[in-house]
C-alpha positions as CSV (number, residue, x, y, z in Angstrom):
1,X,18.6,12.2,3.8
2,X,21.3,9.8,2.8
3,X,21.3,7.5,-0.3
4,X,19.6,4.5,1.3
5,X,16.8,6.7,2.6
6,X,16.4,8.3,-0.8
7,X,16.1,4.9,-2.4
8,X,13.4,4.0,0.2
9,X,11.6,7.2,-0.4
10,X,11.8,6.6,-4.2
11,X,10.0,3.3,-3.6
12,X,7.1,5.2,-1.9
13,X,7.0,7.8,-4.6
14,X,6.9,5.0,-7.3
15,X,3.7,3.6,-5.8
16,X,1.2,6.2,-7.2
17,X,3.0,6.1,-10.5
18,X,2.7,2.3,-10.5
19,X,-1.0,2.6,-9.7
20,X,-1.6,5.0,-12.6
21,X,0.1,2.8,-15.2
22,X,-1.7,-0.3,-13.8
23,X,-5.1,1.3,-14.0
24,X,-4.4,2.7,-17.5
25,X,-3.4,-0.9,-18.5
26,X,-6.6,-2.3,-17.1
27,X,-8.7,0.3,-18.9
28,X,-6.7,-0.3,-22.1
29,X,-7.5,-4.1,-21.8
30,X,-11.2,-3.4,-21.2
31,X,-11.5,-1.4,-24.4
32,X,-10.4,-4.4,-26.4
33,X,-7.0,-3.2,-27.5
34,X,-5.2,-6.5,-28.1
35,X,-1.6,-5.4,-28.9
36,X,1.1,-5.3,-26.3
37,X,-0.2,-3.4,-23.3
38,X,2.4,-0.8,-22.8
39,X,0.8,0.6,-19.7
40,X,0.8,-2.8,-18.0
41,X,4.4,-3.3,-19.0
42,X,5.3,0.1,-17.6
43,X,3.5,-0.7,-14.3
44,X,5.5,-4.0,-14.1
45,X,8.8,-2.3,-14.9
46,X,8.1,0.3,-12.1
47,X,7.4,-2.5,-9.7
48,X,10.6,-4.3,-10.7
49,X,12.7,-1.1,-10.3
50,X,11.1,-0.3,-6.9
51,X,11.7,-3.9,-5.7
52,X,15.3,-3.7,-6.7
53,X,15.8,-0.5,-4.6
54,X,14.7,-2.6,-1.6
55,X,17.8,-4.7,-2.0
56,X,20.2,-1.8,-2.6
57,X,19.0,0.5,0.1
58,X,19.7,-2.1,2.8
59,X,23.0,-3.2,1.3
60,X,24.3,0.4,1.0
61,X,23.1,1.3,4.5
62,X,24.8,-1.7,6.1
63,X,28.1,-1.4,4.0
64,X,28.5,2.4,4.6
65,X,27.1,2.4,8.1
66,X,24.2,4.7,7.1
67,X,21.5,3.0,9.1
68,X,19.0,5.6,10.4
69,X,15.8,5.5,12.4
70,X,14.0,6.8,9.3
71,X,15.3,3.8,7.3
72,X,14.5,1.3,10.0
73,X,10.9,2.5,10.0
74,X,10.3,3.4,6.3
75,X,12.2,0.6,4.6
76,X,9.9,-2.3,5.7
77,X,6.9,0.0,5.5
78,X,7.7,1.0,1.9
79,X,8.0,-2.7,1.0
80,X,4.7,-3.5,2.5
81,X,3.0,-0.6,0.7
82,X,4.4,-1.7,-2.6
83,X,3.5,-5.3,-2.3
84,X,0.0,-4.7,-0.8
85,X,-0.7,-2.1,-3.5
86,X,0.2,-4.6,-6.3
87,X,-1.8,-7.4,-4.6
88,X,-4.9,-5.2,-4.2
89,X,-4.7,-4.1,-7.9
90,X,-4.2,-7.7,-9.0
91,X,-7.1,-8.8,-6.9
92,X,-9.3,-6.2,-8.4
93,X,-8.3,-7.3,-11.9
94,X,-9.2,-10.9,-10.9
95,X,-5.6,-12.1,-11.4
96,X,-5.1,-13.3,-7.9
97,X,-7.5,-14.6,-5.3
98,X,-8.7,-12.1,-2.6
99,X,-8.0,-14.6,0.2
100,X,-4.2,-14.5,-0.6
101,X,-4.3,-10.7,-0.5
102,X,-6.2,-10.8,2.8
103,X,-3.7,-13.2,4.4
104,X,-0.8,-10.9,3.3
105,X,-2.5,-7.7,4.6
106,X,-3.3,-9.4,7.9
107,X,0.3,-10.7,8.3
108,X,1.8,-7.3,7.5
109,X,-0.5,-5.5,10.0
110,X,0.2,-8.1,12.7
111,X,4.0,-8.0,12.2
112,X,4.0,-4.2,12.1
113,X,2.1,-4.1,15.3
114,X,4.4,-6.6,17.0
115,X,7.5,-4.6,15.7
116,X,6.1,-1.4,17.2
117,X,5.5,-3.0,20.6
118,X,9.0,-4.6,20.5
119,X,10.6,-1.4,19.5
120,X,8.9,0.4,22.4
121,X,10.4,-2.2,24.8
122,X,13.8,-2.1,23.2
123,X,13.6,-5.6,21.7
124,X,14.8,-6.3,18.2
125,X,13.3,-9.3,16.4
126,X,15.6,-10.3,13.6
127,X,14.2,-11.3,10.2
128,X,14.1,-15.0,9.6
129,X,14.8,-17.2,6.6
130,X,11.0,-17.6,6.2
131,X,10.5,-13.8,5.9
132,X,13.3,-13.7,3.3
133,X,11.8,-16.6,1.3
134,X,8.4,-14.9,1.5
135,X,9.7,-11.7,0.2
136,X,11.8,-13.3,-2.6
137,X,9.0,-15.6,-3.9
138,X,6.4,-12.9,-3.5
139,X,8.3,-10.3,-5.5
140,X,9.2,-12.7,-8.3
141,X,5.7,-14.1,-8.6
142,X,4.1,-10.7,-8.6
143,X,6.5,-9.6,-11.3
144,X,5.6,-12.6,-13.4
145,X,1.9,-11.9,-12.9
146,X,2.3,-8.2,-13.7
147,X,4.2,-9.0,-16.9
148,X,1.3,-11.5,-17.8
149,X,3.9,-14.4,-17.9
150,X,1.2,-16.8,-16.9
151,X,-0.6,-16.1,-20.3
152,X,2.2,-17.6,-22.4
153,X,1.2,-21.3,-21.9
154,X,0.1,-23.9,-19.3
155,X,3.7,-24.4,-18.0
156,X,4.1,-20.6,-17.5
157,X,0.7,-20.5,-15.8
158,X,1.7,-23.3,-13.5
159,X,5.1,-21.8,-12.6
160,X,3.7,-18.3,-12.0
161,X,0.8,-19.3,-9.8
162,X,2.7,-22.2,-8.2
163,X,5.3,-19.7,-7.1
164,X,2.6,-17.2,-6.0
165,X,0.9,-19.8,-3.8
166,X,4.2,-21.0,-2.4
167,X,4.8,-17.3,-1.4
168,X,1.4,-17.3,0.3
169,X,2.5,-20.4,2.3
170,X,5.7,-18.6,3.3
171,X,3.5,-15.7,4.4
172,X,1.8,-17.9,6.9
173,X,4.9,-19.7,8.0
174,X,6.8,-16.5,8.5
175,X,3.9,-15.0,10.5
176,X,3.9,-18.0,12.8
177,X,7.7,-17.9,13.1
178,X,7.6,-14.2,13.9
179,X,4.9,-14.6,16.6
180,X,6.9,-17.5,18.2
181,X,10.1,-15.4,18.2
182,X,8.3,-12.4,19.7
183,X,6.8,-14.2,22.6
184,X,9.1,-12.3,25.0
185,X,7.4,-9.1,23.7
186,X,4.1,-10.4,25.0
187,X,5.5,-11.9,28.2
188,X,7.4,-8.8,29.3
């Protein structure tokens, strides 16, 4: 269990803690408490820290040649679990549209399935710029939504949700790109 794998595992462990703080923040909001919602801020901070570990676990693994099968499997899975959890919670609290969450979940299931088939056949499908743009815009927009940035003013609302919907477009583009790049998996 090297450092990159510990960082990946910490992201998985952070998810139930994130859920607890998010739910407490939602309950707090429903009871009419209008001051700064500390629970929601804690949930957002946990999401930020967990998202940052995604960058560092990969960077450390590549720089120190600590790439493991556990990391290859769990790193993308931990990312998907974190993002999908946040999106489901935000959908439930009516802060994002359920269709965006559905598109993301279907994309992640499709790509995970393709990766498993490719792995079984010894084929590696490299991440594309579209997937990286998807991840970056998705993480930033979810952080803004979690911190309630969109509630500041109309410009903040436009920026937050504009970025979120751009990330949803990148979700679709990256899925199509991944399917096209993986055609050899289906043809072999």
